[in-house]
Each structure stands twice: as structure tokens, then as C-alpha cells.
N, C-alpha and C positions, 0 to 999 in steps of 0.2 A: 700751586704757587709757593715758593720758599721765601720767607721773609721773617723779619724779627717779630716776635710776639709782642702784643701791646704790653706796656709796663704794668698796667693794672686793668683787669676786666671790670666792666661796669654794666649793670642792668638798671636803667632808670625806672624805678617803681614808684607807686603811689606812697605818700608819706605814711600811711597807716600800715603798709605791707612791708615785711622784711624782704627786700629785694636789692638794695644797694650793696655795693662791695663794702665789706666791713674789714676792719683791721684788728688783729689780735685773735686769740683763741676764744676768749670770753667777751664778746662784744657787748657794749652798752648801747648808747644811742647810735643810730645809723650815721655813718660818715660818708658823704658823697665824695668820690674820688676827684672829679672835676666838674665844675658847673659852668666855667667859662675859661677862655684861653689864659686868663691871669692866674689860674691855678696850676698851670703847666710851666715847664722849663722854657727858656728863651726861644728854642728852636722847635717847640712843639705847640700843637693846638688841641683843643678839647674835642675829641671825637666821641661817638656814642659808646665806644668800649673803653674809653679812657684817653689819657694824653698820648700823642703820637706825632711822629715826623710827617708833616703834610706832603712831603715830596717822595715818600716811600710807601711800599706795601699797597700800591694801586694796581688794579686790573682794569684794562680797557676792553670794551666790546665794540667792534666796528662791523657794521652790516652794510656792505657795498651796494648790492642791488639784487634782492631775491628774485625779481622778475627775470633776470638774466642767469639765474642759477648761481649767483654769488652770495652765499649765505654768511652768517656772522662768524667772525673770528675773534677770539678773546685770548689775551696774553698779558703777562705782567710787563709794565713799562719801565720798571727801575726808577731811578731818580729823575723826576720831571724837571725840565728846563723851560725857560720862558718861551723859547721857540722849540717846539717838540714835534718833529715830523713822525708820522706813523706809517711804517712800511708794511704792507700786507703781503702775505704769501699768495701763491696761486690757489685756486679753489681746492678745498678738501673734498674727498669723495670716497664712496664705498665701491670697491671693485669686486663684484660677486662672480663666483663660479658655481654653477648649479649642475649637478650630475644626477642621473637616475641609475641607481644600482639595479642589477639584474641577477637572477638566481644562478645563471649558468655562464654568463659572459662578463667581461670587464664593464665597469660603469661607462655609460654613454652620456654625452652632453644633453641637457634638457633645454629645449628651445621653445616650449609652449609659454603663453603669456603668464606673468606673475604679478601679483600685487605685493609691493614691498613697503613695509612700515618700520620706520626707525624711531624709537622712543627713548629719550634719555635726558640727561642733565649736563649742564656745563661742568667741566672738571675743575674749573677755577673760580666760578662765581656761584656760591650756594644759592639755591632757590630759582635759578634761571633754567627753564625747561627747554628741551629741544624736541621737535617733532617734525618728521618728514614722511611723506608717502608718495608713491608713484606706481604706475603700471609700466612694467618693462617687458620687452620681448627679447629674451637672450639670443645673442648671436653665437651659435656653436657653444651654448652654455654660459656665455660671458655677458655681463651687463654692468653698467656704471650708473651711480646716482650721486649727485653733489649733495653735501650736507654741511651743517655748521660745525665749526671747530673752535676751541677744543671741547669735545663732547664724549660722554660715556653712553653708549647706545646698546639697547637690545633690539636686534634687527630680525623681524619676522617675515617669512615668505608665505604667501597664500596663493596656491596655484589655481588657475582657472578650472582645472580638472578637479571636481569635488571628491574624487577618490584618493587624492594626495593630501595627507595630513599636514598641518602647519609645522614649520620648522623655525627655530629661533637660535641665533648666534649672538654672542656678546663681543663688543669691541670698543676701543677708544680711538678717536680720530683727533689728530693734531693739525694745526694750520699748515696748509700746503701739502698735506699727506694724502696719499691714496692707500687706504687700508684694504688689504685683500682678505676676503672672507669666502669660505667654501661651504656649500650645503650639499649633502648627499641624501637625495630623496629616496625613500624606501621603495623596493619593487612591489608590485601589486600583490604578489604572493605573501609578503611579510605584513601587509596591512591587516589590522583586526577589524573585520566587518561587524556592524551592529545594526539590526533592524528591529523596529518596534512600532508602537502605536500609542498616541496620546488621546485620551478620551475624557468625557465627563463621567460623573458617578453613574454606574449602571452600564457603561460601555458605549454611550452615544458619542459621536464625534462632536467637536466644539463648533465646527463651521466658522472658525476664526483664523486669521493669519497669524501663525505661530512659527517660531524658530527653535531649533534644538541644537545643542552642542555637548561634547563630552569634555570633562575637566579632570585633572588629577587632584590630589589632596591639597595642593597649594593654589588651586584654581587656575593653573596654567592650562591652556587649551591642548587637548589631545586630538581634536578633530576640528574640521571647519564648522562654521555655524550654518546649518542647513534648514530649508523650509520644511514644514509639516504639511502633508496633504490636507487641504481644507475640507475635502469631501469625506475622506476616510480616517484622517488622523495618523496615517502611516508616515514613517520617516526611515531614512537610511543614512548611516554614518560610517566613515572610514577612520579608524583610530590608529594612532602611531604604534609601531611594533612593540614599544615598551609596555603598552597596555596588556599584552599577553602575559606579562609576569606580575601583574597587579591583582590583588585579591578583590579590590573594589575600585570603581571609578564613579564620578559624579556626572549625572546627565541633567543639564539645566534646560528647562522649557520656559520661554518668555515670549512676550508679544513681539510681532515683527516690526511695529512702528511705535513712535512716541505718542503719548496721549491715550494709550489704550486703557480700557477698564478691565484688563485681565491681570491676575497675579503672576508673579514669577515663582516657579517652584523647582526644587532640586531633588533628584532621586539618587539613592545609592544603589548601584547594580554591580553584578559580577560580569566583567567583560569577556570572560573565558567561556561563558555559556549563553545560549539564546535567552532572551528575555522571557521569563515564564508567563507573563501576563501584561496587558496594556498598562502604561503609566497613567494612572487615574489621578487627575488634578484635585479631586475631592470636591465637596460641596461648598464652594466659596460664595454661593449666592448670586443674585443678579444685581446689577447696578441700581442704585436708588438716588433720589435727589436729597441733598443735605443743604440746609439753609441755616442761617444764624446771623448774629450781630457781634461786631468787635467794638469794645469800648475801652477807654482809658480808665485809670484808677479813679478819676474824678467823675466818671460816668458819661463823659462826652464821647460821641462816636469817633472812630478812627477810620478816616477815609483813605483810599489808595493803598491799603495793606494787601499783601499777597498771602493768600490762604490756600493750604493744601492739606490733604489727609494721607497718612502713610501708616504702615505697620503690618503685622502678621495677621492674615485672615484665616478663616476656617479652611481646613484641608491642608494646612502647612505651608501655604504660599505667602509671599510678601507682596505688598501692593503700594503703589504711589499714584495718587490721583492727579489729574491735570490741575493747574493753578488757576484760582479765581481771584478777582480783585474786589475789595469792598467799595461800595458806592458812598455818596455824600453822607448817608445816615449810618454808615458802618456795616451795612448789610451785604451778605454774600450768598451765593448759591453755586454749588458744584455737584458733580456726580461722583459717587464712591461705592465701593463694595461694603457690605455689612461687616460689622465687627464680630469677632468670634465670641463664643459664649464665655470663654475663660478670661478674656481681657479686652479692654477697649483699644481702639486705634489712637493714633496721635494726631492732633490738629496742630499744625505749625503755622504761626502768624508772623509775618515779617512786615512791620509798619514801615512807611517811607522814612527817608533820612531826616526829614523836617519834623517828624513827630517826636513828642516826648515819650510816647509809648515804645516799648522795646520788644525784641524778639521773644516770643512766648510759645511754649509747647504745652498743650493742655490735653487731657484725656477726652476722647470722643466716643460715646457709645452710639453706634449707627445701627438702627433696627433694619429688618428686612423689608421695610416699607419706607416711603418718604419720611425724612426725619427733620425736625426742627430742634436745633441744639439750644441750650441755654446761652445767655450772653457770655462771650469770652472776654474776660477782664485781663488786659495786658499789664504786665509789670512795667514800671518806668525804667527808661535807660538811666544809667548812673551818670552823674554830673562830675566831670573832671575839670578842675579849675587850676590855671597856672598863670605865670607871668613871663613875658619875654622882654629881655633888655637889649640895648645896643651893645657894641663890642666892649664898652667900658664896664659893663656889668652894673651900671647905675642908672643910666638914662633909659626910660621906657621906650620900647619899640612899638610904635602905634601903627595901625593900619596894615599889619603884616598878615599874609594869608597862611593858614595852617591847614593841613589835611591829615586825617587818620585812616590808615588802612589795616584791617585785621590780617595778621600773618600766621596766627596759631590759635587753635581752640583751647579753652580751659577744659581739663579732664571732666568728662561727664556732661559737657555742654556742646551744642552745635556751634560750628564756626560761623559767625555772622557773615552775611554777604557783604561784599564791598559796595557800600551805598554812597561812596564819595562824600564822607562826612567832612565838611569844611567850615571854617569860621575865620573871622578877622580879629586881631587884637584891638582893644579899645584905646582911648587916649592914655591910659596908665599902663599899657602893655599887657593888660589882662585878657585872657581868652577863656571861653567855656565850650566844652564839647560834651555831647550826650552820646554815650557809647554803651553797647551791650558787652557783657563779660567776654573778654578775649585778651590776647596779647596783640598790641597794636604798634605799628611804626608811625611815629608822628613826624611828618615832613614839613619843614618851614621853607617857603620860597619867598625871600624878602624883596627881590628885585633891587633896583638902585645900585647895581654893580656889586652886590653882596652875594656870596655863595649860598647854596642850600645847606640847611642844618637838619639833622635827623636825630631823634631820640626814640626809645622804646618805652611804652607804658603798659603796665599790667592792670587790667580792669577785672577784678575778681568779684564773684557773687557776694552780695552783702545787703545791707540796709539801703534800699533805693532812695530813701529820704536824706541820706548822709552824703554831703559833697566830699569829694576826694581831691586832695591838693597834690598837684604835680610839682616836683621840685623846679624852681625857676632856673632858667639858663639864658645864655646870651647869644646874639648873632656873632658872626665872625668876619674878619677882614677877608677880602678876596684878592686874588691875583689873576690876571688875564693870561691865559695860555693860548698860544697860537701855533699853527703848524699846517702841514699839508699831509693828506692821506694819499699815498702812492702805492702802486702795485710792484712788488719785487720782480725783477727779471722781465719787465714789460718788453714787448717787441718794439723794434725801431719804428719811429713815426707815431707811436701811440702817445697821447698827451700824458705828462707826468702825474697829474692829479686825478683822483677818483671823485667825480662829481656826485652830489646828492647822497653821500654816504652818511648813515646814522652812526653817531659816536656816543658811547656812554662810559663814564669813568666811575668805577666802583671801589669801595674799600671793603675788604673781607674782615668781619668782626666775629666775636663770640657773644651770643645772647643766651643767658641762662645755661651756659655750658655747651651750646650747640652753635655750629658755624652758620653765619648769615651774611648777607651782603647789603650794603647801603649805597644808594646812588648818590654820588657827589656832584656830578655835572653831566649835561648832555648837550649835544650840538649836532648840526647838519652841515656838511661841506657845501661850498658854493660850486659854481660851474667849473672852477679851476681846481677843485679839490681842497680848498683852504677852509680851515675851521677856526672858531674862536670859542673858548670855554672858560668858565670862571670857577676856580677851585679855592679852597680855604688856604690862608697863609697867616703866619704869626706876625 
């Protein structure tokens, strides 16, 4: 999207943290660029990234009907008008041509079944992911798959034939565009074969359901993910031709399903020579029962917390246990592999959103027999306190709902799960949120014909007992936007409106030097394709 940059960039930070936009080379006290619309020019409102024209720099995402293969389209809408119709293009799609090369003859169309996976992001709305998958049977080598637009995709083909290595091609899809992509699958003679065996220490088979795959140094797949024989531990892979020119590749062995008590282990091997010996997973031990109790700083039990154990186990593998929940007394029990001699595993505790206890990672030494851990004492979530005002910046905004969503992890910390942290402002417009350290987007949904307001807050690690004050800010006036969603170039006799389409209006901003998107409004069309949305106005 091309548009004017915001006049001044703003990261709303906690008052004790240097995060607000500052003026001058040698700043003194932090100066907030805008706290309410009154800080801006007559034709501007106070957005999360500073003052800006509310009718410009908007990107809209319209999702007509995924069930019919009509996926999202996003595009800049220019200057918004009170009556603003949105005209969609025809569906965007990938047009694939799949050929199989041969050593002695020209390439021939490949017509066997394929699993197609397209993974990407919106090219216009930062943070909006795109994912599509389908099984296709090419017709004379050609196939089509509808996708969302505008999107930047990595499209991977996985053949039903296990001797065909995966192939990936990059492409960008625009609204109404059919992007042609071509894959040339290697001949059987060019594929690098690899046979091996996965065993326990001493050569015994695991008698477990395992999968194995080959990866390059960037962890891109060189082979399909194939099963290991449960009885013998034998496996067979077909690697992409480029593996013949590599000194080493990675062979990753992992459990076939979720919730397994087996570690994942990666081996470095030479793809140009037969594997000299079985891939031995090492002595990672046998699963044991681990129990314990989770308490808050005041010693009271934390009920409803999700508990898991993860880390590197003996033999070089990594392990993730199934998740257990604490009961009314804060007690939990789960199964884990023993910790290695040189280091403990990590016990990860995620208390529920209603708890004052916060995300806690503690060392856990798990013996090779059933283990009872010492009480796990959770840190407290930090308290963020702020005030919300009406549009005049003076009158308190009471009874307004706010929600905080983690959008980025603090370096060295886990990204907290989105636990739908919500609260209401009190009679004085004050609100309190208890949050784990992270960068959050704070969304205000006031209702009463007022638009959404968003701000970013940075919760950094520190003294849990110290409250952090969020700079106060105000609600905004709203204007009603109406229009119809229609399909461009529709056939005669087709109704003009697109019924039950989802519409989202975004503003693209910069947060701490990185592009991000903020949802301004959302709506759904009626049976005639008409929509109503509420956006900010000065």
C-alpha cells in the first residue's frame, strides 16, 4: 500500500519505560505525541501511531464466502466517503503446471494426486496470515486452487508418490489474478535415495510410531515425512537432487502423533554415502509420573493452570510433555521423560486469565522414577492501571470494555497465550489489567455509536509489586460508513450485492519501528450485500 507516512510515530508505553516518541536529540521528560483528538489538527484524529487523516491510509479486507471458494481480498480504499461501495474482483487463484522431467525425453505432464499447501501473509495488512491446502489431481499436468489475495505465498507440492521430493515455489497473488506457477519434478534417476534404521541404545527397535524426514541447513524439507517401520526401525527417504551436492543434511526423527512421550531428535549425516550405522536415539529413559502443586506468592493454590514440561533430554533429543491442569488445590500430575544429568527440564505454568498469578517457567529435575516436585511458586502478573476519557478528554468513560492481546514476546521470555484478558472501566474511567511481560495491543470497544480505539502497551519484566501507569487517552467520535459489496464483472441476472460477506477496515501503523495493523471496524453484509461500519472522525 502506498500512502502518506504518519506525521509522527508513537509507541504507547508504560510511564516508567522510555517508549513514547520523543522530540529533540537530547530528550528530557517523555512527550506523548497525541493523547486525544484535541492534540491533532482539525482534519486529523489520534491514532495509535500518531495524528492522521481518518479518511486515508485505510486497507479493507473483504471475505465473501470461503465455503464457495471465494476467499479474502484486501486492497487500499483511498479516501473514504459516507456512502462507499466496495467492488470485488473475481476470485484469485493459483494455476499450477506440474511436469516430470525424464533423463532421455522431454518433460511430460504429471497427473498423479498432489497435496498443495500455500502458506503466506497479506501483502498489505501486516500480521494477517494466509493458509490454504487442497488435494488436487492434475489434468494433463494442470490444476487450479483458489486463494486469498493480496497474498505472498510459499506454495509446496507433496506428491502421493513417496519417491517424489517436495517442491516449493514463491509467488504473490493480487485480487482477481490467476498466478501461473510451474513445478518441474525430478526424474527418479536424479533423486538421492537414503535408507536407514532408527533404534534404541544397543540396536533394539523402538516399537513406536515414528516419522522421519530430511532437511537442509535452513530446515527446509528435502524429502517427504515418511513412517519408520515399527517392527524393525527401518526407513527409506527420497531426497531432492540438490542433496547430492551437500556435504551434510539433517535427518529429523519425531513421534507420529501428538501427545507422545518420545523426544524429537535430529542427526547430521552425509547424503552422498550410505548411512554407516543405525540412528540411535540415545538413552532418553522411560516415562515417569511427575506431580506437584502450583501456588501463588501468597501461598494460595492456583487452580485451572495449564502445566507442561519441556526441554532437552538425555541422548540429545528435545521433549514436550502433554499438558495437565491443576485442580482446586493447585495439584497436577503428568507424565514426562527424565531430565538429563547435566541440566533440568523446564516446567511451564500458565495460570488462567482470572488469576493474579502469572506465566512462570521453573527448573524441574525429573528422576528416572516417579517424581514429586517442590511447590511451584508463580510470579504475579504485573498490574497496568490507566484511565479512559470521553471525546472531550475530560469526562470519564465509565463501563467501557477493554481487551489486551499479546502480539510480540519480550526478548528472552515466552509469548503469553491469548487468554482474552478483559476488563471494564469504573465510574471514574479507570481500568486495571493484570498482564504477563509482552507487547500488547489494547482494544477499546465502547459501543454507543462510538468507534474502536487501539493502543499498544509494553509490559516489561520488573518488580511485580509495582503498578505501572498507562498514559490516559480518550474515545473518539464516530462516523457511519455505508455501502454495498458487489462483484466486479458479474454475470447478467446475478444480484448486485454480495450477501454475508465479512468486512474489516485496518490502518497500517509502525510499532517500535516495525509494521503492524490495527483493526478499526468490522461488519457483515446483509442479504442484499449492504454493510454499515463505524470509523473514527474528527
